[in-house]
N, C-alpha and C positions, 0 to 999 in steps of 0.2 A: 356599507359606507365606512370609510376610514379617513382620519385626518390626524394631523400632528398636534399634539398638545404638550407644551414644554419640552419639545424636542423628541417626544416619544410617540411612536405610531400606535394609535388606539383604534380598535374596531368598535363601531357603533351599529346597532340594529335599530332602524327607524320604521315605525308603523304609522301610517297616515290614514285617517278615517274621515271621509266626507260627511258633512252634517247638513240636514235640511231643517229649517225653522220657519215658523209663521205659516204653516200650511202651504208653503210654496214648493213646487216641484223642483225648483232649482236649488243647487247646493249653495249655501250661504257662507260657510266657513269650514275649516278643517281642524281636526284634533290629532295631534301627533304624540306618540309615545316613543321615547328614546331610551335604549338600554345599552350599557357597556358590556360587550361580549368578548372583550380582549382575551380573557382567560380561556373561554371556550374555544376561540379560534386557535390559540396556541396549543391547546390539547388536541384539537382536530388535526393540526399540522403535524404534531408529534406522532399521533396515531397513524396518519397517512405515510409518514416517513418510515416508521417501523414496519408497517404492512408492506410497503414497497420493497424494503430491504429483505424482509422475509420471503417475499415472492421471488426476488432475484436469487436468493440463496437456494430456494427449493428448485427453481428452474435449472440452476447450475448443477445441482446434485441429483436431479431427476426423481426427487421424492414427491409423493402425493400426500396431501393433508387430509385427515379424516377426524370426525368426532362421532361419538355414540352416546346418546342419552339413555341411561340405564332404566330410568323410570318410564319414559314413554316409548322406548324402543326405536326412537327416530335416529336415522343415520344421515351423515353428511360426508360427501367426498368431493374434493375439488376437481378441476378439469384434468389435472395430471393423473389422479387416481382413476378416473374413468378412461383416460387414454390408455393406461396400462392394460385394461381389459377390452380394448378395441371399440370403445364407445365415444362418439362425438355428437355434435349438435343434430346430425341427421338421423342417428339411430338411438339416441339416449332415451331411456324409458321415462315415462311421466313420473313414476314413483321412484324414490331413492333405492339404489341397489341394496339388497339384503345380503350381506356377506355370508351369513350362515347357510343360505340356500345355494350359494355359488361355490362353497368350499368343498374340497375333496372329502368324501366320507371317512377316509383313513386319517385325516389331519385335524378334523374338527375338535375332537376330544382334547388333544394336546394343547391346542390354541385356547380352548375354554379354561383349562387348568391354569395356564400361565396368566390369563386375564383375571381369573378368580383370585389368584394369589396377590395380584396388584391391587385389587379393590379391597382386600381384607387387611392389607398392611399399609399404614400411613407412609407417604413419600416413596413407596415402592414403585418400580416400573417393570414392564414386562417386554419380552422380545420373543418372537416366534417366527418360524418359517412354515408356510403351508401352500398348498396348491389351490388355485382358484380357476373356475371355468372362464375362458376367454370368450368373447362374442362369436369368434369363428369356430368354437367347439373344442379347441385344444386346452391343455392345462398349462398355466403359468405359475411359476414359483414366486411367492411374495414374502418379503421380509417385513414384518410388522413390528413397530416399536411404539410404545405409548405409556401413559400413566393417567391416574385420576387427576382431573383439573378442577373438580368442584365436588364438595361434600356438604351434607346438611349439618345442622347444629349438633347432632350426636355422632358425627363422623361417618355416616353412611355415604358411600360413593354415589354420586349423581351423574357425572359426566366423565367419559373417557376421551382422550384426544391423543393423536400421535401421527406417525408418518408410515407410508407404505413405499416399498422399493421393489421393482422387478429384478429379481436375482436369478432368473431362469437359467441364463448361460452359465453363471457361476455354480449353481447347484448341480446342473446336469454334467458339467465338467468334473465336479467333485465325485458324483456318483459313478461316472464312467471310470475315473481313476481308481476308485475303491473296487469296482468290479474287476478291472484288469489286474490289480494287485492281488485280489483273491484268487483269480485264475492262475496267475504266476506262482503264487504260494502253493497251490494244489499240484502244479506241474513239478515244482522243485522238490516236493515231498516224495514224489515217486522216483526220483533219481537215486542211483546206487552210489553216488559220490556225495561227499559232504559239501554243502553250499553255505557260504557266509557272505552277507551283504553288509557293507559298511559305508558310512558317509562321514567325511572329515575325521576318520579314525575311530568313530563310534559305531559299534555293531547295531544294525537295524533289523536283521533277520538271519536266522539259521534254520536249516532243515533238520529233521529227526536223525538223519545219517550223521551229520556233523556233531550233534549232541552226543551220539553214541561214541564217536571217535574221540571226542574231548572228555567224555566221562560225565556229562551233565544229564540230569533227569528231566529238566524243564527248561524251555527257552527263556523263561523269566530270570533264570540264574545267570544268563550270559548276555542277553539283549540289553543294550543300554550301557554296557561297560566298554572300555577302550580295547581295541584289538591288540594294541602293543602290550597289554597286560598278560596276554596269553603266550607271548613269545619269550623264550629263554633269553635272559639278558646277554649271555655270551654268544 
């Protein structure tokens, strides 16, 4: 119930209890208890607004929200996080997903190290990329970011919270690019001519033949310098 008092909107909670007296089965009167809950309503509205804005921001960025209770081992992941792994209301397991059991065996140790560093240093955060088993069996790359959100009286970490983002396309493109660059480098090393690659005038790669022609012993002596510095000014 709400009404205006002195021009201000006030929220009132009213509890009414029926009372029987004189051994009669009929209610004879009522007792009412009235409480001003304006501050509580304002806090609820502010929390609802903040939650709504956070949800909109996460929807726009495709980030999933997660929390991990270090004491109990309990995990929570929102609908976005489950959707990244192919789960919805029709196939979602009764128990919360255990990330450790779904993570690729080659990635689990690195993720654990990053998380441990965050829990042992106040105000520290962590970021890691790892592969997680999708519902259909394939591996998806997840970028995880988080930090400790709750500690006990002696500073021991209790709760971790953060976001997950599916970066499969980005990571696979990067790995493919690195693979192609490595293959190209091996091919160029076997050429009998000197090869130099530059971008915006800065040397990015030279093969061993060019190092020999220019009289350098190591590519680090020349890569990163400007190509114009190698040309006689005249």
